[in-house]
LOGU-31703 format. One record per residue (C-alpha): residue number from 1; residue in three letters; x negated, y, z negated. Coordinates in nm, 3 decimals, always signed. Example, Ala and Ser with C-alpha at 12.3 -4.5 7.8 and 13.67 -1.06 7.14 Angstrom:
% LOGU-31703
@seq=1 | type=ala | c1=-1.230 | c2=-0.450 | c3=-0.780
@seq=2 | type=ser | c1=-1.367 | c2=-0.106 | c3=-0.714
END
This chain:
% LOGU-31703
@seq=1 | type=met | c1=+6.964 | c2=-6.583 | c3=+8.482
@seq=2 | type=ile | c1=+7.058 | c2=-6.463 | c3=+8.826
@seq=3 | type=leu | c1=+7.284 | c2=-6.199 | c3=+8.669
@seq=4 | type=cys | c1=+6.976 | c2=-6.021 | c3=+8.528
@seq=5 | type=gly | c1=+6.818 | c2=-5.999 | c3=+8.874
@seq=6 | type=ile | c1=+7.140 | c2=-5.873 | c3=+9.028
@seq=7 | type=ala | c1=+7.175 | c2=-5.610 | c3=+8.754
@seq=8 | type=ile | c1=+6.816 | c2=-5.486 | c3=+8.793
@seq=9 | type=ala | c1=+6.846 | c2=-5.474 | c3=+9.171
@seq=10 | type=gly | c1=+7.184 | c2=-5.299 | c3=+9.151
@seq=11 | type=phe | c1=+7.051 | c2=-5.051 | c3=+8.898
@seq=12 | type=thr | c1=+6.750 | c2=-4.970 | c3=+9.116
@seq=13 | type=val | c1=+6.950 | c2=-4.934 | c3=+9.437
@seq=14 | type=thr | c1=+7.215 | c2=-4.712 | c3=+9.278
@seq=15 | type=val | c1=+6.952 | c2=-4.483 | c3=+9.121
@seq=16 | type=val | c1=+6.772 | c2=-4.446 | c3=+9.455
@seq=17 | type=cys | c1=+7.102 | c2=-4.380 | c3=+9.635
@seq=18 | type=asp | c1=+7.203 | c2=-4.128 | c3=+9.367
@seq=19 | type=ile | c1=+6.876 | c2=-3.940 | c3=+9.409
@seq=20 | type=ala | c1=+6.901 | c2=-3.948 | c3=+9.789
@seq=21 | type=thr | c1=+7.263 | c2=-3.827 | c3=+9.804
@seq=22 | type=arg | c1=+7.194 | c2=-3.546 | c3=+9.555
@seq=23 | type=thr | c1=+6.885 | c2=-3.439 | c3=+9.751
@seq=24 | type=leu | c1=+7.096 | c2=-3.425 | c3=+10.067
@seq=25 | type=gly | c1=+7.352 | c2=-3.210 | c3=+9.889
@seq=26 | type=arg | c1=+7.628 | c2=-3.472 | c3=+9.915
@seq=27 | type=pro | c1=+7.630 | c2=-3.651 | c3=+9.577
@seq=28 | type=trp | c1=+7.838 | c2=-3.965 | c3=+9.534
@seq=29 | type=leu | c1=+7.973 | c2=-3.919 | c3=+9.184
@seq=30 | type=trp | c1=+8.072 | c2=-4.282 | c3=+9.143
@seq=31 | type=leu | c1=+7.705 | c2=-4.386 | c3=+9.164
@seq=32 | type=gln | c1=+7.642 | c2=-4.276 | c3=+8.806
@seq=33 | type=glu | c1=+7.921 | c2=-4.506 | c3=+8.688
@seq=34 | type=ala | c1=+7.783 | c2=-4.794 | c3=+8.892
@seq=35 | type=thr | c1=+7.432 | c2=-4.730 | c3=+8.757
@seq=36 | type=met | c1=+7.561 | c2=-4.732 | c3=+8.399
@seq=37 | type=thr | c1=+7.751 | c2=-5.055 | c3=+8.459
@seq=38 | type=phe | c1=+7.448 | c2=-5.231 | c3=+8.607
@seq=39 | type=phe | c1=+7.232 | c2=-5.110 | c3=+8.320
@seq=40 | type=ile | c1=+7.471 | c2=-5.223 | c3=+8.046
@seq=41 | type=tyr | c1=+7.537 | c2=-5.564 | c3=+8.200
@seq=42 | type=gly | c1=+7.165 | c2=-5.606 | c3=+8.264
@seq=43 | type=val | c1=+7.079 | c2=-5.539 | c3=+7.900
@seq=44 | type=phe | c1=+7.334 | c2=-5.784 | c3=+7.766
@seq=45 | type=ala | c1=+7.261 | c2=-6.050 | c3=+8.029
@seq=46 | type=gly | c1=+6.894 | c2=-6.012 | c3=+7.943
@seq=47 | type=thr | c1=+6.973 | c2=-6.069 | c3=+7.576
@seq=48 | type=ala | c1=+7.153 | c2=-6.393 | c3=+7.663
@seq=49 | type=ala | c1=+6.867 | c2=-6.500 | c3=+7.891
@seq=50 | type=ala | c1=+6.610 | c2=-6.427 | c3=+7.617
@seq=51 | type=thr | c1=+6.809 | c2=-6.643 | c3=+7.380
@seq=52 | type=arg | c1=+6.825 | c2=-6.924 | c3=+7.633
@seq=53 | type=arg | c1=+6.447 | c2=-6.909 | c3=+7.680
@seq=54 | type=asn | c1=+6.386 | c2=-6.877 | c3=+7.305
@seq=55 | type=asp | c1=+6.216 | c2=-6.538 | c3=+7.348
@seq=56 | type=his | c1=+6.229 | c2=-6.224 | c3=+7.135
@seq=57 | type=leu | c1=+6.494 | c2=-6.323 | c3=+6.884
@seq=58 | type=tyr | c1=+6.301 | c2=-6.567 | c3=+6.670
@seq=59 | type=leu | c1=+6.002 | c2=-6.552 | c3=+6.440
@seq=60 | type=ala | c1=+5.817 | c2=-6.805 | c3=+6.655
@seq=61 | type=val | c1=+5.465 | c2=-6.731 | c3=+6.528
@seq=62 | type=leu | c1=+5.568 | c2=-6.782 | c3=+6.169
@seq=63 | type=ala | c1=+5.756 | c2=-7.102 | c3=+6.250
@seq=64 | type=glu | c1=+5.461 | c2=-7.241 | c3=+6.446
@seq=65 | type=ser | c1=+5.239 | c2=-7.213 | c3=+6.137
@seq=66 | type=met | c1=+5.471 | c2=-7.452 | c3=+5.947
@seq=67 | type=ser | c1=+5.535 | c2=-7.822 | c3=+5.979
@seq=68 | type=gly | c1=+5.768 | c2=-8.091 | c3=+5.852
@seq=69 | type=arg | c1=+6.081 | c2=-8.010 | c3=+5.656
@seq=70 | type=lys | c1=+5.968 | c2=-7.653 | c3=+5.590
@seq=71 | type=arg | c1=+5.949 | c2=-7.588 | c3=+5.965
@seq=72 | type=leu | c1=+6.284 | c2=-7.755 | c3=+6.028
@seq=73 | type=ala | c1=+6.452 | c2=-7.545 | c3=+5.757
@seq=74 | type=phe | c1=+6.293 | c2=-7.225 | c3=+5.891
@seq=75 | type=glu | c1=+6.400 | c2=-7.301 | c3=+6.251
@seq=76 | type=ile | c1=+6.755 | c2=-7.374 | c3=+6.141
@seq=77 | type=phe | c1=+6.763 | c2=-7.057 | c3=+5.929
@seq=78 | type=asn | c1=+6.644 | c2=-6.846 | c3=+6.226
@seq=79 | type=arg | c1=+6.915 | c2=-6.986 | c3=+6.450
@seq=80 | type=ala | c1=+7.181 | c2=-6.948 | c3=+6.180
@seq=81 | type=val | c1=+7.101 | c2=-6.579 | c3=+6.158
@seq=82 | type=val | c1=+7.125 | c2=-6.547 | c3=+6.537
@seq=83 | type=leu | c1=+7.459 | c2=-6.732 | c3=+6.528
@seq=84 | type=val | c1=+7.594 | c2=-6.481 | c3=+6.274
@seq=85 | type=val | c1=+7.481 | c2=-6.195 | c3=+6.498
@seq=86 | type=ala | c1=+7.636 | c2=-6.365 | c3=+6.802
@seq=87 | type=phe | c1=+7.963 | c2=-6.405 | c3=+6.614
@seq=88 | type=cys | c1=+7.960 | c2=-6.035 | c3=+6.518
@seq=89 | type=met | c1=+7.885 | c2=-5.936 | c3=+6.880
@seq=90 | type=ser | c1=+8.171 | c2=-6.156 | c3=+7.000
@seq=91 | type=trp | c1=+8.429 | c2=-6.045 | c3=+6.745
@seq=92 | type=tyr | c1=+8.351 | c2=-5.674 | c3=+6.719
@seq=93 | type=gly | c1=+8.270 | c2=-5.656 | c3=+7.089
@seq=94 | type=tyr | c1=+8.614 | c2=-5.800 | c3=+7.163
@seq=95 | type=leu | c1=+8.779 | c2=-5.544 | c3=+6.935
@seq=96 | type=asn | c1=+8.579 | c2=-5.269 | c3=+7.105
@seq=97 | type=phe | c1=+8.682 | c2=-5.410 | c3=+7.444
@seq=98 | type=leu | c1=+9.051 | c2=-5.390 | c3=+7.347
@seq=99 | type=asp | c1=+9.002 | c2=-5.036 | c3=+7.220
@seq=100 | type=gly | c1=+8.831 | c2=-4.945 | c3=+7.549
@seq=101 | type=phe | c1=+9.162 | c2=-4.947 | c3=+7.734
@seq=102 | type=lys | c1=+9.248 | c2=-4.620 | c3=+7.558
@seq=103 | type=ser | c1=+8.966 | c2=-4.426 | c3=+7.725
@seq=104 | type=leu | c1=+8.892 | c2=-4.380 | c3=+8.093
@seq=105 | type=arg | c1=+8.567 | c2=-4.326 | c3=+8.283
@seq=106 | type=met | c1=+8.540 | c2=-4.027 | c3=+8.510
@seq=107 | type=pro | c1=+8.578 | c2=-3.989 | c3=+8.807
@seq=108 | type=ser | c1=+8.704 | c2=-4.343 | c3=+8.878
@seq=109 | type=met | c1=+8.957 | c2=-4.351 | c3=+8.592
@seq=110 | type=thr | c1=+8.868 | c2=-4.711 | c3=+8.510
@seq=111 | type=pro | c1=+8.899 | c2=-4.810 | c3=+8.145
@seq=112 | type=leu | c1=+8.583 | c2=-4.812 | c3=+7.932
@seq=113 | type=ala | c1=+8.679 | c2=-5.170 | c3=+7.855
@seq=114 | type=ser | c1=+8.508 | c2=-5.266 | c3=+8.181
@seq=115 | type=leu | c1=+8.176 | c2=-5.173 | c3=+8.017
@seq=116 | type=tyr | c1=+8.259 | c2=-5.310 | c3=+7.674
@seq=117 | type=ala | c1=+8.336 | c2=-5.657 | c3=+7.817
@seq=118 | type=ala | c1=+7.961 | c2=-5.723 | c3=+7.837
@seq=119 | type=ile | c1=+7.928 | c2=-5.726 | c3=+7.456
@seq=120 | type=pro | c1=+8.157 | c2=-6.020 | c3=+7.366
@seq=121 | type=leu | c1=+8.041 | c2=-6.205 | c3=+7.677
@seq=122 | type=cys | c1=+7.684 | c2=-6.173 | c3=+7.556
@seq=123 | type=gly | c1=+7.784 | c2=-6.285 | c3=+7.206
@seq=124 | type=val | c1=+7.950 | c2=-6.600 | c3=+7.341
@seq=125 | type=leu | c1=+7.649 | c2=-6.684 | c3=+7.557
@seq=126 | type=val | c1=+7.402 | c2=-6.621 | c3=+7.273
@seq=127 | type=ala | c1=+7.608 | c2=-6.847 | c3=+7.044
@seq=128 | type=leu | c1=+7.627 | c2=-7.117 | c3=+7.310
@seq=129 | type=phe | c1=+7.254 | c2=-7.111 | c3=+7.377
@seq=130 | type=thr | c1=+7.174 | c2=-7.105 | c3=+7.004
@seq=131 | type=val | c1=+7.397 | c2=-7.407 | c3=+6.936
@seq=132 | type=glu | c1=+7.226 | c2=-7.582 | c3=+7.228
@seq=133 | type=gln | c1=+6.886 | c2=-7.514 | c3=+7.066
@seq=134 | type=leu | c1=+7.008 | c2=-7.642 | c3=+6.731
@seq=135 | type=val | c1=+7.140 | c2=-7.964 | c3=+6.878
@seq=136 | type=asn | c1=+6.821 | c2=-8.020 | c3=+7.082
@seq=137 | type=gly | c1=+6.609 | c2=-7.938 | c3=+6.777
@seq=138 | type=trp | c1=+6.792 | c2=-8.185 | c3=+6.557
@seq=139 | type=lys | c1=+6.771 | c2=-8.457 | c3=+6.820
@seq=140 | type=asn | c1=+6.419 | c2=-8.403 | c3=+6.955
@seq=141 | type=gly | c1=+6.250 | c2=-8.168 | c3=+6.708
@seq=142 | type=phe | c1=+6.180 | c2=-7.805 | c3=+6.771
@seq=143 | type=pro | c1=+5.909 | c2=-7.731 | c3=+7.029
@seq=144 | type=glu | c1=+5.567 | c2=-7.632 | c3=+6.903
@seq=145 | type=lys | c1=+5.561 | c2=-7.325 | c3=+7.129
@seq=146 | type=pro | c1=+5.857 | c2=-7.141 | c3=+7.282
@seq=147 | type=ala | c1=+5.930 | c2=-7.244 | c3=+7.638
@seq=148 | type=pro | c1=+5.791 | c2=-6.991 | c3=+7.892
END
């Protein structure tokens, strides 16, 4: 995902600028907010990207040792668990997002909801990518090894 690269680059640039401006005795206070935003969005975009690539969230080694109906059932169970987690991220992340309008970030005075928006967005993407994997798995079978 291009969003992951943008978030990592933004995080790196804002940290370097924060260090440089503090060293020069002229800190830009908003840089810490920008750094936090890049970090949070990078983490949640990375979670969605890992789901899309079938990395990290599944018990791939265990599934690869199985075959036939047992493997199919295990693969579907894995994805069902991820779907439940994605639903929880979406629902509770949305509630957290709404609650985030009650608190403001300093010094910009932007609502914390701007950070919390990454959680339900990630949940929706994880659910979408998981459903995609389920459909492809039912149609074509689940791959023997996760895609690189």
